[in-house]
Every structure is written in C-alpha cells, then in structure tokens.
FIVO-790168 format. One record per residue (C-alpha): chain; residue number from 1; x, y, z. Coordinates in steps of 0.05 Angstrom, whole numbers, plus 5000, padded with zeros to 4 digits. Layout:
<recs>
 kolvex gunu   px   py   pz
      A  NUM    X    Y    Z
...
</recs>
This chain:
<recs>
 kolvex gunu   px   py   pz
      A    1 6560 0963 8781
      A    2 6494 0984 8812
      A    3 6486 1053 8841
      A    4 6480 1045 8916
      A    5 6441 1104 8941
      A    6 6439 1081 9014
      A    7 6468 1136 9057
      A    8 6513 1121 9116
      A    9 6483 1149 9179
      A   10 6529 1165 9237
      A   11 6521 1132 9305
      A   12 6507 1200 9335
      A   13 6447 1207 9289
      A   14 6421 1137 9300
      A   15 6426 1132 9376
      A   16 6370 1180 9396
      A   17 6320 1143 9351
      A   18 6343 1074 9374
      A   19 6336 1095 9447
      A   20 6267 1124 9434
      A   21 6245 1061 9399
      A   22 6270 1016 9455
      A   23 6235 1060 9507
      A   24 6169 1057 9468
      A   25 6175 0981 9465
      A   26 6189 0977 9539
      A   27 6128 1019 9556
      A   28 6084 0978 9509
      A   29 6107 0910 9535
      A   30 6100 0933 9607
      A   31 6025 0929 9592
      A   32 6026 0871 9543
      A   33 6072 0823 9580
      A   34 6116 0768 9552
      A   35 6095 0735 9487
      A   36 6118 0686 9434
      A   37 6158 0710 9375
      A   38 6146 0680 9306
      A   39 6197 0693 9251
      A   40 6190 0677 9177
      A   41 6195 0702 9106
      A   42 6160 0764 9082
      A   43 6158 0735 9011
      A   44 6111 0676 9022
      A   45 6043 0685 8987
      A   46 5977 0673 9021
      A   47 5963 0610 8982
      A   48 6028 0576 9003
      A   49 6025 0518 9053
      A   50 6075 0554 9098
      A   51 6025 0611 9105
      A   52 5972 0563 9130
      A   53 6021 0536 9182
      A   54 6039 0606 9206
      A   55 5966 0625 9211
      A   56 5949 0562 9251
      A   57 6007 0573 9298
      A   58 5987 0645 9310
      A   59 5917 0623 9326
      A   60 5937 0567 9372
      A   61 5987 0609 9411
      A   62 5934 0664 9420
      A   63 5886 0611 9446
      A   64 5937 0596 9501
      A   65 5926 0668 9524
      A   66 5996 0689 9501
      A   67 6011 0750 9457
      A   68 6038 0733 9388
      A   69 6097 0777 9367
      A   70 6113 0780 9293
      A   71 6147 0828 9246
      A   72 6085 0863 9222
      A   73 6100 0855 9149
      A   74 6071 0810 9095
      A   75 6083 0735 9084
      A   76 6093 0692 9145
      A   77 6094 0752 9191
      A   78 6024 0768 9167
      A   79 6003 0695 9174
      A   80 6023 0694 9248
      A   81 5991 0761 9263
      A   82 5929 0741 9225
      A   83 5920 0676 9262
      A   84 5925 0711 9329
      A   85 5881 0770 9308
      A   86 5825 0726 9280
      A   87 5826 0684 9344
      A   88 5813 0746 9386
      A   89 5883 0745 9415
      A   90 5937 0798 9425
      A   91 5973 0806 9359
      A   92 6036 0848 9363
      A   93 6069 0877 9300
      A   94 6141 0901 9305
      A   95 6140 0940 9240
      A   96 6205 0959 9206
      A   97 6209 1012 9151
      A   98 6236 0978 9089
      A   99 6234 0997 9015
      A  100 6205 0929 8996
      A  101 6150 0929 9049
      A  102 6106 0989 9033
      A  103 6053 0976 9087
      A  104 6043 0938 9151
      A  105 5995 0879 9153
      A  106 5926 0897 9180
      A  107 5922 0840 9232
      A  108 5952 0877 9291
      A  109 5922 0895 9358
      A  110 5986 0930 9378
      A  111 6034 0962 9329
      A  112 6104 0988 9342
      A  113 6144 1022 9288
      A  114 6219 1018 9281
      A  115 6270 1052 9238
      A  116 6327 1008 9260
      A  117 6336 0933 9266
      A  118 6377 0942 9330
      A  119 6318 0966 9371
      A  120 6268 0921 9335
      A  121 6307 0858 9350
      A  122 6316 0878 9423
      A  123 6240 0880 9428
      A  124 6235 0809 9401
      A  125 6286 0781 9448
      A  126 6273 0818 9513
      A  127 6198 0805 9512
      A  128 6193 0732 9487
      A  129 6188 0668 9526
      A  130 6194 0624 9464
      A  131 6215 0632 9391
      A  132 6182 0597 9333
      A  133 6221 0600 9268
      A  134 6184 0588 9203
      A  135 6221 0583 9136
      A  136 6254 0647 9115
      A  137 6313 0683 9085
      A  138 6370 0726 9112
      A  139 6327 0764 9161
      A  140 6297 0701 9191
      A  141 6367 0669 9196
      A  142 6392 0732 9231
      A  143 6336 0727 9282
      A  144 6347 0652 9291
      A  145 6421 0658 9304
      A  146 6413 0718 9350
      A  147 6363 0678 9392
      A  148 6412 0620 9395
      A  149 6470 0665 9413
      A  150 6432 0701 9468
      A  151 6408 0636 9501
      A  152 6476 0602 9491
      A  153 6513 0659 9524
      A  154 6460 0666 9579
      A  155 6444 0738 9561
      A  156 6372 0715 9557
      A  157 6338 0660 9599
      A  158 6331 0591 9570
      A  159 6274 0589 9519
      A  160 6249 0541 9466
      A  161 6277 0556 9397
      A  162 6233 0516 9350
      A  163 6245 0509 9275
      A  164 6181 0489 9240
      A  165 6190 0451 9175
      A  166 6240 0393 9176
      A  167 6248 0391 9100
      A  168 6268 0464 9100
      A  169 6313 0465 9162
      A  170 6346 0396 9165
      A  171 6402 0416 9117
      A  172 6421 0475 9160
      A  173 6421 0433 9223
      A  174 6464 0381 9188
      A  175 6514 0435 9169
      A  176 6516 0461 9240
      A  177 6530 0391 9265
      A  178 6580 0373 9210
      A  179 6618 0439 9210
      A  180 6609 0480 9273
      A  181 6605 0422 9322
      A  182 6657 0379 9286
      A  183 6707 0436 9288
      A  184 6694 0453 9361
      A  185 6662 0520 9345
      A  186 6602 0503 9388
      A  187 6596 0458 9448
      A  188 6568 0388 9448
      A  189 6502 0410 9480
      A  190 6491 0473 9439
      A  191 6451 0435 9386
      A  192 6402 0419 9442
      A  193 6383 0493 9442
      A  194 6340 0483 9381
      A  195 6288 0434 9358
      A  196 6265 0419 9287
      A  197 6194 0393 9281
      A  198 6133 0388 9236
      A  199 6088 0372 9295
      A  200 6048 0434 9315
      A  201 6022 0399 9377
      A  202 6094 0392 9400
      A  203 6106 0466 9387
      A  204 6046 0485 9429
      A  205 6066 0437 9485
      A  206 6136 0468 9489
      A  207 6107 0538 9491
      A  208 6059 0518 9546
      A  209 6117 0490 9587
      A  210 6158 0553 9576
      A  211 6099 0596 9599
      A  212 6092 0554 9662
      A  213 6167 0560 9677
      A  214 6163 0635 9666
      A  215 6106 0640 9716
      A  216 6150 0606 9769
      A  217 6212 0646 9754
      A  218 6231 0698 9806
      A  219 6235 0769 9779
      A  220 6305 0795 9768
      A  221 6331 0840 9823
      A  222 6343 0912 9803
      A  223 6415 0930 9788
</recs>
C-alpha cells in the first residue's frame, strides 16, 4: 500500500480561499469579458499532432477577437494559450497548484492562480460562451461532463460543447448513447448538447454563432 500523505482540509479552512479565488476571477473577467474555454491533457508533448491542433484553435479563436481561456499548464493547455498569445490575442491561464505541474506555461496575458478546483472550474463555466474539448484524461472528462451538466440543467446558458478528435471521442459518445440513453438516464435530446468533429472550420463557425447570440442576449436582472 502506498503512503498517502495528502492531508484532509476542513471546509472551514477551504472556504475563505475559495471565496477569495472566485472574487479575484470575477474582478478579472469583469474587465476581460466572456471567452472560449479549451480543455485538454497536460501530458501531450509539443511534437504531438494534438498540440498543433490546440495551438491552431487558440490562434483562430483569438483572431475572432475572443479571449482564450485554458488551464495554464503544459500540454494542450499550453498549446491553446500559445496559439492565442502568439496571435496577439487575450490568453487567459487559470493556473492550478498541482504536484505534477511545477510551473505555469509562459503564454499568458492574464494569469489567475487557484488552490482549489471548485473555484477554478467556476471561472471556466461562468465566463465562457463556448467549450472546446481536446483529448484528455480524468481532468478533461471532469470539465466536459460538468459543462454538459450545467447546460443540460439550465444552470448555464446554452453553449456549444465541441469535442475535437473523432477517433479519440467516438467511443465515449457511443457509450453514452448505448448505455446512458438506452437506459433512460439522459433524455433523447441530451446528446445534441455536444458535437464531435475534426473540422476546425466548423468549430470556429459554431463559436462565431455563439458570440453573436451572446451579443443579442439581454443581461440577467439582478436578484
């Protein structure tokens, strides 16, 4: 058995930091505006084809005049930030402190640091008008399914949720259809919440449409 040295931190200890991180994100995005979140693996090397795709998407989204929001780490997060940064766009890094990720990538115009995933994920989902999901592991799947849940339950406005890489994602989508849908665990139209594609032009078109819809959307009334 391995020696697990992770300490359990009480809610009372976590809450002040989480609130402070959410407040800092709110203040930053008040100036930045809504952007497009790109999710993907931290473990993809720079010479991998996935990295080139992430870099191109970051650049093309920035060229639309939209901020690119990524995790700030290495791999596909770096690729997205790098593409935006090198195109002269706004490149947001939502950096999380992790033992495996010793430093943030250098391709950030705006950097926010987080101790907790709770507050970091809220920044992704509150301030995004579209979600682009590149291949990734548990963290990427967590972000994908949270985006789906928030849009499905109408806790967030409708937004494109685009999975890039049909060879990578098609098995997951088949499982969702064959298991979740077949057993009535999701509704017949819930699969329409996501799109799998290899066509980057289609990705950009959907993001442009989402940005146009967002411009026409009336601001929420204060509660």
